[in-house]
C-alpha positions as a printed Julia matrix, in Angstrom:
480×3 Matrix{Float64}:
  6.06  -16.85  -13.67
  7.7   -14.08  -15.76
  4.68  -11.85  -15.38
  4.69  -12.15  -11.61
  5.7    -9.01   -9.74
  9.15   -8.98   -8.16
  7.81   -8.7    -4.58
  5.65  -11.86   -5.05
  8.62  -13.72   -6.43
 10.69  -12.71   -3.36
  7.85  -13.75   -1.06
  7.68  -17.1    -2.75
 11.5   -17.48   -2.35
 11.22  -16.5     1.32
  8.48  -19.01    2.11
 10.16  -21.78    0.05
 13.44  -21.2     2.02
 11.75  -21.6     5.36
  9.85  -24.76    4.16
 13.1   -26.21    2.74
 14.95  -25.58    5.97
 12.2   -27.29    8.07
 12.17  -30.23    5.73
 15.9   -30.56    5.68
 15.84  -30.55    9.49
 13.24  -33.3     9.48
 15.21  -35.38    6.98
 18.63  -34.67    8.49
 19.94  -32.57    5.56
 20.76  -29.41    7.52
 24.5   -29.9     6.94
 23.91  -30.03    3.21
 21.73  -26.82    3.39
 24.32  -24.94    5.49
 27.23  -26.04    3.23
 25.73  -25.81   -0.19
 22.69  -23.52   -0.1
 23.35  -20.97    2.66
 26.57  -19.59    1.05
 24.52  -18.29   -1.84
 22.67  -16.07    0.68
 26.04  -14.77    1.92
 27.04  -14.04   -1.66
 23.8   -12.01   -2.16
 24.54   -9.86    0.95
 28.08   -9.39   -0.27
 26.8    -8.24   -3.7
 24.49   -5.72   -2.08
 27.14   -4.41    0.22
 29.51   -4.19   -2.76
 27.0    -1.96   -4.5
 25.76   -0.03   -1.46
 28.74    2.01   -0.42
 29.76    3.36   -3.93
 26.09    3.88   -4.78
 25.68    6.04   -1.7
 28.83    7.99   -2.59
 28.03    8.75   -6.18
 24.25    9.18   -5.75
 24.74   11.76   -2.97
 27.35   13.7    -4.99
 24.95   13.54   -7.98
 22.0    14.68   -5.89
 23.9    17.56   -4.26
 25.23   18.89   -7.65
 21.66   18.64   -9.05
 20.36   21.12   -6.42
 19.74   24.66   -7.56
 21.34   26.16   -4.47
 23.12   24.99   -1.31
 20.42   26.55    0.93
 17.94   23.79   -0.19
 20.48   21.17    0.98
 20.57   22.66    4.48
 16.77   22.97    4.6
 16.32   19.42    3.44
 18.92   18.12    5.91
 17.25   19.81    8.85
 13.86   18.47    7.98
 15.18   15.0     7.45
 16.98   14.77   10.86
 14.05   16.23   12.64
 11.52   13.88   11.07
 13.74   10.87   11.77
 14.0    12.03   15.4
 10.3    12.35   15.82
  9.48    8.87   14.32
 12.14    7.3    16.52
 10.77    8.81   19.66
  7.21    7.62   18.68
  8.58    4.15   18.04
 10.3     3.94   21.49
  7.22    5.31   23.21
  5.02    2.73   21.53
  7.34    0.04   22.68
  7.18    1.22   26.29
  3.36    1.44   26.06
  2.97   -2.18   24.86
  5.48   -3.67   27.28
  3.86   -1.96   30.26
  0.43   -3.14   29.16
  1.28   -6.75   28.22
  3.98   -7.19   30.84
  5.74  -10.13   29.06
  8.36  -10.46   31.84
  5.66  -11.32   34.41
  4.51  -14.44   32.33
  7.42  -16.41   33.77
  7.12  -18.69   36.75
  7.34  -16.76   40.07
 10.02  -18.99   41.47
 12.27  -18.42   38.38
 11.62  -14.67   38.69
 12.66  -14.72   42.34
 15.84  -16.55   41.47
 16.53  -13.94   38.73
 15.86  -11.16   41.23
 18.35  -12.6    43.75
 20.9   -13.04   41.01
 20.42   -9.42   40.04
 21.0    -8.25   43.69
 24.13  -10.34   43.93
 25.4    -8.93   40.75
 24.66   -5.38   41.92
 26.6    -6.0    45.09
 29.55   -7.34   43.24
 29.56   -4.4    40.82
 28.91   -1.77   43.51
 25.72   -0.73   41.69
 22.6     0.41   43.55
 19.57   -1.83   43.33
 17.09    0.29   41.44
 13.91   -0.16   43.64
 15.8    -0.39   46.94
 14.2    -3.79   47.71
 16.41   -6.68   49.05
 15.0   -10.14   48.57
 18.31  -11.81   49.18
 18.44  -10.18   52.68
 15.32  -12.03   53.8
 15.82  -15.04   56.06
 13.3   -17.04   54.23
 15.34  -16.66   51.0
 18.72  -17.61   52.58
 18.82  -21.16   51.15
 17.73  -19.9    47.75
 20.33  -17.13   47.83
 23.18  -19.63   48.5
 21.96  -21.88   45.67
 21.8   -18.91   43.25
 25.27  -17.63   44.27
 26.72  -21.12   43.59
 25.11  -21.19   40.15
 26.54  -17.76   39.34
 30.07  -18.91   40.3
 29.91  -21.89   37.94
 28.45  -20.0    34.95
 30.73  -19.54   31.9
 30.31  -16.21   30.14
 28.98  -16.48   26.65
 31.7   -15.47   24.16
 29.29  -13.68   21.75
 27.8   -11.78   24.71
 31.24  -10.84   26.05
 32.25   -9.54   22.57
 29.21   -7.31   22.36
 29.83   -6.01   25.92
 33.29   -5.03   24.95
 32.02   -3.23   21.89
 29.48   -1.45   24.03
 32.13   -0.44   26.58
 34.23    1.2    23.87
 31.08    3.08   22.61
 30.1     4.24   26.1
 33.67    5.43   26.98
 33.73    7.74   23.98
 33.51   11.49   24.64
 30.31   13.61   24.03
 31.6    14.85   20.66
 32.94   11.48   19.51
 29.88   11.07   17.22
 30.91   14.27   15.37
 34.55   13.28   15.29
 33.6     9.96   13.81
 31.63   11.57   11.03
 34.81   13.15    9.52
 37.05   10.63    7.8
 40.82   10.86    7.85
 41.05    8.39    4.91
 38.08    8.11    2.57
 39.37    4.93    1.03
 39.43    3.22    4.51
 35.84    4.49    4.99
 34.69    3.11    1.69
 36.17   -0.29    2.63
 34.17   -0.39    5.91
 30.37   -0.67    5.92
 30.23    0.5     9.51
 31.59    3.93    8.48
 28.66    4.99    6.27
 28.39    8.37    8.02
 31.94    9.25    6.92
 31.09    8.31    3.31
 27.97   10.58    3.5
 29.96   13.46    4.94
 32.63   13.15    2.21
 30.0    12.9    -0.57
 28.11   16.08    0.69
 31.45   17.92    1.08
 32.58   16.86   -2.4
 29.23   17.79   -3.97
 29.11   21.19   -2.35
 32.66   21.89   -3.45
 31.71   21.08   -7.05
 28.98   23.8    -6.89
 31.57   26.43   -6.0
 34.04   25.87   -8.81
 33.65   27.2   -12.38
 30.92   25.34  -14.29
 33.2    24.45  -17.18
 35.53   22.64  -14.82
 32.85   21.08  -12.69
 30.76   19.7   -15.57
 33.16   16.91  -16.72
 33.35   15.6   -13.18
 29.57   15.82  -12.68
 28.97   13.94  -16.01
 31.54   11.26  -14.95
 29.76   10.84  -11.53
 26.33   10.64  -13.04
 27.56    7.98  -15.52
 29.13    5.92  -12.75
 25.92    6.24  -10.75
 23.94    4.82  -13.63
 26.32    1.84  -13.72
 25.77    1.03  -10.16
 21.97    1.4   -10.56
 22.13   -1.16  -13.38
 24.19   -3.45  -11.06
 21.24   -3.28   -8.64
 18.82   -4.14  -11.42
 20.9    -7.11  -12.57
 21.29   -8.42   -8.96
 17.53   -8.14   -8.3
 16.73  -10.51  -11.1
 18.22  -13.26   -9.07
 16.82  -11.97   -5.7
 14.13  -14.64   -5.28
 16.73  -17.46   -5.49
 19.14  -15.6    -3.17
 16.28  -14.93   -0.59
 15.51  -18.65   -0.72
 19.14  -19.5     0.1
 19.23  -16.79    2.87
 16.13  -18.0     4.72
 17.09  -21.7     4.24
 20.42  -21.02    5.83
 19.17  -18.89    8.71
 16.56  -21.42    9.77
 18.83  -24.45    9.25
 21.43  -22.9    11.51
 18.81  -22.38   14.19
 17.28  -25.82   13.96
 20.1   -28.05   12.96
 18.69  -31.58   12.4
 16.05  -31.06   15.17
 12.99  -29.22   13.92
 11.71  -28.88   17.45
 14.56  -26.51   18.33
 12.92  -23.65   16.47
  9.78  -24.1    18.62
 11.75  -24.41   21.84
 13.61  -21.18   21.08
 10.4   -19.26   20.91
  8.52  -21.12   23.58
 10.28  -19.52   26.58
 10.35  -16.09   24.98
  6.98  -16.23   23.1
  5.22  -13.36   25.01
  8.31  -11.09   24.65
  8.64  -11.94   20.96
  4.94  -11.29   20.31
  5.13   -7.99   22.17
  8.02   -6.87   20.0
  6.28   -8.15   16.85
  3.07   -6.28   17.82
  4.91   -2.99   18.14
  6.75   -3.52   14.78
  3.52   -4.44   13.0
  1.89   -1.27   14.43
  4.72    0.86   12.97
  4.43   -0.68    9.51
  0.61   -1.08    9.18
 -0.76    1.85   11.34
  1.78    4.5    12.14
  3.4     4.88    8.65
  0.05    4.62    6.89
 -1.36    7.48    9.1
  1.83    9.53    8.5
  1.5     9.13    4.68
 -2.33    9.78    4.82
 -1.79   13.05    6.82
  1.21   14.48    5.06
  1.32   12.97    1.55
 -2.31   13.13    0.56
 -1.61   12.44   -3.14
 -0.39    8.92   -2.25
 -2.44    6.08   -0.9
 -0.71    3.76    1.53
 -1.64    0.79   -0.72
  0.45    2.31   -3.46
  3.25    3.0    -0.99
  3.28   -0.45    0.5
  3.25   -2.07   -2.93
  6.01    0.1    -4.16
  8.36   -0.53   -1.26
  7.57   -4.24   -0.79
 10.62   -5.58   -2.63
 12.85   -3.61   -0.3
 10.88   -4.83    2.74
 11.29   -8.48    1.67
 14.99   -8.0     1.23
 15.22   -6.2     4.6
 13.63   -9.14    6.24
 15.97  -11.56    4.47
 19.21   -9.75    5.04
 18.59   -8.03    8.46
 20.61   -5.11    7.13
 19.16   -1.76    6.06
 22.66   -0.91    4.66
 22.64   -3.98    2.41
 19.05   -3.22    1.38
 19.83    0.43    0.62
 20.41    0.06   -3.18
 17.09   -1.69   -3.6
 15.31    0.8    -1.28
 16.56    3.67   -3.43
 15.42    1.98   -6.65
 11.96    1.16   -5.23
 11.48    4.76   -3.8
 12.47    6.41   -7.01
 10.85    4.09   -9.61
  7.73    2.92   -7.71
  6.92    5.94   -5.53
  8.11    8.71   -7.78
 10.4    10.37   -5.23
 12.93   12.5    -7.01
 16.56   11.37   -7.18
 17.65   14.62   -5.47
 15.74   13.49   -2.33
 16.48    9.76   -2.35
 20.25   10.21   -2.87
 20.36   12.42    0.26
 17.59   11.18    2.61
 17.8     7.39    2.25
 21.55    7.0     2.93
 21.17    9.17    6.07
 18.11    7.17    7.11
 20.01    3.86    6.63
 22.54    5.17    9.2
 20.61    7.26   11.72
 16.98    6.1    11.47
 16.43    2.89   13.56
 12.77    3.04   14.49
 12.42   -0.72   14.71
 15.66   -1.09   16.65
 14.64    1.61   19.13
 11.26    0.03   19.74
 12.79   -3.3    20.31
 15.35   -1.89   22.76
 12.51   -0.33   24.81
 10.56   -3.58   25.02
 13.68   -5.62   25.71
 14.88   -3.5    28.62
 11.53   -3.43   30.39
 10.96   -7.17   29.74
 14.29   -8.08   31.29
 13.58   -5.79   34.21
 10.14   -7.43   34.73
 11.57  -10.97   34.6
 14.06   -9.98   37.34
 11.29   -8.45   39.49
 12.61   -4.87   39.0
 10.0    -2.15   38.76
 11.35    0.8    36.77
  9.94    4.29   37.66
  8.57    6.68   34.99
 11.83    8.65   35.23
 13.94    5.55   34.54
 11.73    4.61   31.58
 12.07    8.08   30.15
 15.81    7.6    30.47
 15.33    4.57   28.27
 13.47    6.65   25.68
 16.34    9.19   25.61
 19.17    6.61   25.55
 17.54    4.35   23.04
 16.86    7.33   20.71
 20.45    8.55   20.93
 21.9     5.06   20.76
 20.12    4.4    17.5
 21.8     7.4    15.74
 24.88    6.19   13.99
 24.53    2.51   15.06
 25.81    0.25   12.42
 23.12   -0.8     9.86
 24.14   -4.51   10.06
 22.62   -7.65   11.6
 22.39   -7.67   15.5
 24.02   -4.26   15.91
 20.99   -3.39   18.03
 22.28   -5.77   20.73
 25.42   -3.62   21.26
 23.18   -0.56   21.64
 20.9    -2.56   23.96
 23.82   -3.1    26.34
 24.36    0.67   26.59
 20.66    1.22   27.28
 20.72   -1.52   30.05
 23.72    0.17   31.64
 22.11    3.57   31.51
 19.48    2.41   34.01
 21.76    0.32   36.1
 20.8    -3.21   34.93
 23.09   -6.13   34.13
 24.21   -5.88   30.48
 24.85   -9.7    30.4
 21.07  -10.12   30.39
 21.16   -9.84   26.63
 22.1   -13.61   26.62
 18.4   -14.29   27.65
 16.99  -12.81   24.49
 19.85  -13.73   22.21
 18.18  -16.92   20.89
 15.27  -14.98   19.24
 17.31  -11.91   18.28
 17.9   -12.91   14.66
 14.25  -13.34   13.7
 13.2   -10.18   15.59
 16.18   -8.43   13.95
 14.81   -9.4    10.55
 11.35   -7.91   11.48
 12.75   -4.64   12.88
 14.93   -4.13    9.8
 11.66   -4.08    7.77
 10.42   -1.29   10.06
 13.7     0.62    9.58
 13.51    0.39    5.81
  9.8     1.29    5.7
 10.53    4.33    7.99
 13.31    5.5     5.59
 10.95    5.25    2.65
  8.17    7.07    4.5
 10.42    9.97    5.55
 11.86   10.18    2.06
  8.41   10.36    0.52
  7.36   13.1     3.08
 10.51   15.21    2.4
  9.96   14.9    -1.34
  6.35   16.13   -0.89
  7.45   19.13    1.21
 10.16   20.07   -1.35
  7.78   19.73   -4.35
  9.9    16.82   -5.66
  7.31   14.04   -5.58
  6.57   12.65   -8.95
  3.73   10.38  -10.1
  4.59    6.98  -11.57
  4.86    8.5   -15.03
  7.44   10.96  -13.8
  5.36   14.13  -13.68
  6.33   16.36  -10.71
  3.31   17.0    -8.33
  3.04   20.64   -7.63
  3.2    21.76   -3.97
  0.02   23.87   -4.2
 -1.97   21.01   -5.72
 -0.84   18.68   -2.8
 -1.87   21.28   -0.25
 -5.28   21.69   -1.88
């Protein structure tokens, strides 16, 4: 067992956690699992979050001070943001392509879809929102009885508290001014930013600002600070290493807890959750699998010719397994940095800059999921979106993914904004809420894989891609 690679140990822990949860549901032990096993998964996430923010702070400062000149920082930053933007647009477009081909929303019963359509029209009338396709099913005489029944059902429905909370968060985000994103990047109190995982962009801004300032002061005064920061950075890297030794057990606890909370003492609940949303879930999963096993391999094959995708996938697999377990690219960040540096040979100057930015602004999996979810919800309410409206989804989903919190289910808040952008009912997220956690785990794997792919690409363009023995690969050799 000791000779087994870490990613295999994590996979074993992951599968064992799911099996344990299903057995505990069958035997009526779910309460024991939730009370005595699941907390260890929470401890693991807390440990990773404990390490993530200071590691980002000190690794970025260390990376910036290690650059030969500030112009290379600007060049690297521009390439990083542009590449992340391109991959996000491709992810959203793939989601739209799949959902328009498979049409998961049309797999529902026609009577149920007609009820949904009438409910949508009644909601639009109440909100003073125009119905997107100018059709009016509730106006038809043949649907009068159905319309009355649906109206009564809507009056008796109690809003879901979790959905209401996310709608409030989305409202605050939407009401912000056009430059609020830039304002939010600049911290007024760095200690407050360090204490809040949702403010990673502020930590990145401070770290870059601090590192650049160190480059402009006399070397004899800057060197003690740089040495101190490099030393602290090594301590946090060692903390990652120590934490990862227990990762298989922690992953077991995480998955056991997640599935037990979904199933309770009824193993059939897991199946029921997916039964009604199976085609939608499979459509999202197909898009996410395409990104991990087709798009990113092609990207690596085209632009990083010295690295085979098998090597890439094996090197990043521990981070992928943790991303699936934690549903948080921010919590996975310390492990992603270690995997990309040690297993893929990406220079620390690149990982310390590109990966923290990616964990904040690169949400390929989340963007793809949002595109599929919006069209699916529209289809199941008999709303046909035009090409222009779908392009609006591409734009909104891409922009919404930038700066969205790298924490579990943050994509639902962004999904509300995307729904509102095309005039659809944001409360519809309650429909897909039951399967969101599992899909969130899958799309976090895509986000983390995308971060590693872009980091490897940037390192290759900067001549900072090492082989596994640590020898820098020359740019000219890569080109040839």
